[in-house]
N, C-alpha and C positions, 0 to 999 in steps of 0.2 A: 825402463820398468815404471813404478810410479813417480818419480819426481818428474818423469815426461810428460805426464798426465795432470801434473800439480793445478795448471790452471783451469780445470774441470770440476773444481770442488763448489760447494752450494755457492760460497761466499761471493765467487769469482763468475757463476753459472747464472743468476739471477740476474741479472743484467739481461744477458742476450734472449734469457727463458721469458720475461717479462712479453720480449716482443711479438716471439711467436706464440703466446696461448690466445686463441680467439674463441670464437663461439661456434664452429664449425672448420673444423680439420680433419683430415685423412687421417691424420696422425694420433694417436691413442693419447700421448705425453701432452699433444698441446690442444686436446680439445677439452675447453671446459665445461659443456655440461655432461658430456661423458664421464668425466674425472668426479664429478660432484655429484651424480644420480645414486639415489640410494633404491635400497631392494625393494621396498614399497613403491606403489605405482602412484601416488600421489607425490612422493618427493625424489619424483625422477623424470626424463626427458628424452625420447627415442630419438636417435639422430637419424636423418633422412640419408647418410650417406655410410660408407663401412670404413672401416680403423685399418686396411691392410698396412698401409706403408709405415715407416720408422725414421727416425732423426738419429744422425749419425750421434752427436754430443749427448743425446739424452742417453745412448747406449754405452759410448764411453764412461761417461758420470757412474751409470751400474756398474760396469765392470772395474772402475776404482776402487768404489767403495766397497766390492766383492773382494778386491784383494787385498786393501786394508784391514775387513774382516778375517780374514785367513791369516794374515801377520800377526793380526792380534794374537790367534788362538796358538799360533807355535811358537809364539816368541822365547827366545834363549838367551841365556847371555852368551856375549861374543868371547869371552875369556874369564880364566879365574878370578881374575884381579878384580872384576865387580864382586863377584860374592866374598872376597877377602875383606873389600871395603865397606860390606854392610856388617858384616863379623867386626869389625872395629869401631862402628860407628855405636852398634850395641853393646861391645864392652866397654867403651869410654864412658858413655852414658851411665852404666851400671856402676862404675866405679863414682861417678859423684852420688848417686843413691846409697852405695856403701858406706860411705864417708856421714852423710846425713843422717842415716840410721844407728850410726856410733857416735856420733856427738857426746862429749860428755859437757859439767855445767864449765868446765874451764877450757873448754875448748873452742875454735869458731871455723869454719870455712871462708877462705876470699878468694874469689871469683873477679879478676880483672882483664882488664880490653882495654885497646886504645879504640875510642868511637871514631865516627867519620867525622871528617873537619866540620868545622861549627863558622859557616859563614857569616860575617858579620852582615845585621841588619838594622835598619835605620826606621825610624815611623814615616817620616818624608822621605821616601826615595826616587828620586829618577831614573829612567830606564838606563841613561846612561853610566850610571854609578852601579847596576848592578851588575854589569860585566867587568872580568880582570879582577876579582876580588881576591885577597889572599886569606883563606882559612886560619882558623885559630886550632890548634893541638889539643886535646883535652883527651884525659887520661880518665876511666871511672873502675871503681871497684867497689863492690859490693859485699859486704861483711855478712854471715848468718850464723847467729848461735841458737842454742836452748833454750828458751827460756823455761818451761814448764816438762812435763813428760813427753807429751807430741806437739808440742806447740813451739815454733820458732819464732825469730824476731830477726829482723836484717837493720841494717843502716849502710848508705852510700857514700861516698868519699871521691871527689873529683877535686882532678888537678888540672887546670887550664895553663895555655904558656901564648904569648902572643906569639913566638917564636922558638920552635924548638925540634931536636930529630929526635923520631922515636926510636931509638936503637936501644943496646941494651945496657948502655951505660945510662943513660936517661930512665930506663923504663925498674933497671934497679935501685935507682935514688930514689922513685916514687914507692917502690915497694917498701925501703927502708922509713920513709916518712908516714906510709899507711902503716906501720907495727905502730909507730909512736902515737900515732891516733888513736888506734886502736886500744891501748894501754891506759891513755887518758879516758876513753868512752868507759870502758870496763878494767877495771880491776885484777877481777877474777880469771882474767885469759890468760892462760899460761904457754900451751901450745896453737900452733897453728895449721891448717892445708892450705896447700896453693893450688889454684887451678886457672888455666888460662888457654888461649888459643894456641894453635900450632905458629903462630908468628916468630921469625929468627928473633925479632928481641925477648922474646920470653925461655926459648929452650935453647939458645948459643951456650958454648962452654963459658963466655964470661958470666953469665945470668947464673947458670947453675954452680961454679965453682967459690962466687959470691956470698952463696946462704951460709957455710958453716962460719965465713968472717962476721954475719950480721947475727946471727947465734949467738956468738962470744959478747956482741955488744948491746944488744936487746934484750929486754927481761923475756918476751915473746920469744919460744923457741919451734921454727919451722920443722914439721917432721914429715911433711909428705909433699909431693910434689905430682899432680896430673895435668894432661893437657886432654884438650877436648878433637876430636877429631876434625881433619879438615874440609868434611863435607858436612858436618854436624849442624845441627840447625841454632836458632839462635839461642844464645845464652839472658842469663839473666841481666847481665850488662846493658846488653840492646834495648832491654824493656823498661831498665831504668834510666837510660839516655834518651830514648822517646818521651818520658814522662816530664823530662828536664826542658827538652827540647819544644814540648808544648806550653809548658809554663812560660818560658822564654818568648814565645810567638805571642802570649797573651799580655806579658807583661812590656812587649813591642808596640802593641797596639794600643797602649793606654798612654802612648806619648812619649816613650822612651825610647833610646838608641844602645844596642849591646854590638857594639864595635871593638874594643880592647877587651884583654882578658880581665881588668877590673869591673869594666861594665858587667861583665858574665858574671864575675863573681857577687856583684848585686844584685844582677837579677834573681842569682839562682837563692839569694837569703831572702827574698820576699817569698821563698814557697813554705807552707805550714801543713804539717801531716794530720791538721784536724780537718774533720768534715767541718763543711758550713752548714749551723741550725737554720733552717727556714721554718717559720711560722706557717701554722696552719692558716688560709686567708677565707675568711667569713664569707659562706655563700648567699649572696645578694640578686634578687630578682632584678635584672637591669632592663626590663623590658618599659618600665612608669620610669626609669633614670634617662632615656636616652630621650634626646631632642629631635623635630622633625628636620630632614638634612643631615643628621648627623655624619652622613657618610661622604658627604663633599668635600671636595679641598678647600682648606682655607685659603685667605687672603697672603700671599708672601708679602711677609714683613721686610721692609727694605731698610737697610741699617748702614749708616753712613758713615765714613772714616771717621775718627775723630783727630783733632786738631795735632794732639801729640803724636798720632799713627801718622798723618801726612808731613809733620814736621820731620819723623825720624826717617822715613823714606825717601824725604827731597834731600833730606843730609846725605844720604848713602849714593842716589842720584848722582849727585853734585861730585863728591869725592872722586867717582867714578869717572866723569868727565874729565876731569882736572889732573888725576892721576894714569886715565887711560885704562886701569886695572877695573873694568865694569863687574860688578858684584851681581851675582847669581840669584835668582828669587829664592832659590833655598838657601842659600848661604844668609839671605839677609832676614827670612823665616828662624832660620835657629839662632843669630844674633838678637833677634826679637826676646828669644825665650831667656835670655842672660842678661840685657842691656840694663845698667843702671846708673841712676843719676850723680851728683857730686857727692849726698852724704851716704852712697853704698846702698841706696833702696832702690828694688826692682822699679822699672819703668811703668811696664803693660801688666796688667792682670792676665790669669789665665782667658778669659773673655777675650781680651783684647789680640790675642794672638792673630795673625795673618796666615793662610796658605799661600804656597807660593803662586797659585793661580790668580788671586786676588791682588797680590805684589807685581806681577805680570801686568794686569790690567791697569793699573795707577800707572805704571813707568807705560804702558802705550798710550795712555790720555794725556800723559806729561809731555811725550813728545809731540803727540798730533799740537797739544795747544803752541807747544813751541814754534813747531813749523807754521801753523797761523799767525803767529806773532812775526815772526820774519815775512811773512806774506805781505801782513800789514806795514810792517817798517816801508817794504819795496815799494808798496802803492802809494804809500804815503810821500815816497822820494821823488816818484813818477809824476804825481800831481803837483810837489812844489817846483819842479821843471817845466811843468806844462805852465804854471801860474806865472813865473819867472821871464818866460818866453813872451807869453803875453803882453806881459807889463812893459817889456823894452819894447817891442813893437810898437805899440801904443805912444811912447813917450817919442817916438822917431816920428 
């Protein structure tokens, strides 16, 4: 049926149809003047030929589109299971709404989820280091509370690990630590409702049977546990995780690396919930301030390496020649950012940092100079041998 004619869709048909369209064709689908002529005589063109022929592929395209249209109008569920899934989805989403509507001042809703593993990010990263990364496991928990009559406030608690198993034991430990953080944040919270996805680490027997034990030890009691439908949409944890990842990308673009869990924590600690205040800029008529030729490209500023930069790089290059372990330009660039002298002060300022491309270029020039020096030495030895030979002949 339709799958056999799948190659006739417009996306695949355009390539061949463009070759068939012409200014004169007996096929009505291929005749451009006939297809674009208007009823008004001013915007029409009369063809000198008839349009009695037809194109097999164009007819098949029309039939396929007709089959799709008919299938869309008579679509039915293949089984009752699909109807049940829709009912589950609506009912589980309604459970969250009921909890939020009935929240009291001493109650809170905790939604938790394991976010997709975070891949380490570096400011200067080569393509070879991008592959075969080991992601960081991180857990997101969002606590929603009622601030006023119809207003809600929430805060996010993130747990990140260098290496952790996303099982019931880890999830339960995170839950207990999250409850402690909630108690520190708001002493008024006494009861808690849980909501998570249908992952095994959340709805396993171990996770459910440990809740009474947690209630005995903590000041906040868990009174309700809900699970979202497997086919449900994204929850608030996914939205909060997207905000965090967006901030980490900006943090990395500022010249930082986020490779370990501690780096992740430092990056998240720089987030601010306050909106930046941008002062209004005065409107200035710039037509009188611009000079002639302001749009032309300026001269490129040539900045040479300083003595400190050259000495540091030459030392690294010579060290690689002696030990046999040649440093990569990325490694040398990272060492420049943390290099210190005997007094414990940084050798280079931020403006003195070099990129891997600049370091590789200097290494290439140094190798070229070394090669020229070796050639000069060889040429000098040959010249000395020739002169000695002439002297010996003259003496004879």
